[in-house]
Steps between C-alpha positions, in 0.01 A plus 500: 500500500759620238486150346125509473509843341750376236287198425183712480664736245625207295158335492336835411763559216434157362117557498544843329725365257257211434217742413739691280580198290140372488418329169852503367638161618535363146666805364729522799605140510463383152368161389601149607433240769473757787244704299290189445523383853402829671278625216290805622588445870816704460345807371456657829801364683851592476601178680309277262641703198852430651427132510355507157809677351738260700315185380520642140867555542591174683349280255624690200189420292431834368728452194326178416158668562579804278633270221201277496229732615415294819522559865289805454762650281434663174735468199644830387338643188807446296521134587405265221224260641503233227542144594626418154781754521598376854532142375697628204742684725554181717578295196705749298671746729845404393413501132318836544814655679709390205261659241466812712878536498512456137202735430327228292392130493207259488451498877497886514231502205290251696532706815401819314203322360386379849539865627295617213768738362376606149752383224568856398624588842705190565841630374472794742388254777800259419748799513363613828533149650858460344631826639332419839634152516701573829197641666285211404721222581668640811669175606558145388225367737242778436148389563232491230279771685797728514582452136128570408503814725825621348382448147192699568716774643753508215239485225298804603 
């Protein structure tokens, strides 16, 4: 009898919590594979939201989704969504690191051009990047997406 009461209270708690979280699955669990698999089915279910969040976490695809704007993720407003710029970064990240460290250079000029930094603001932009070099290139194996995010943070 006591076990039945405990189970009934647990089920009632889950149902009440499910109603409290109604319509908030995506904001509770984020974007990613779990969000895509469970879609709107998780809105009224704590259990499905848990599966959704766990799936997102296990497969670790949220970072990729945020970077690319896929998997029902949205890129942050400060993320540069420019295919040319992404291709430039892939091909020139080492040269760009060198130029940022020096505060000048051809690669940095081309990068600023792709970003649309007006020529009169480039000296200030270059100075911000140069002084924030350690915050931009945080490790020898830093990924392009991190460099882009770090540049956008340092150059505000």
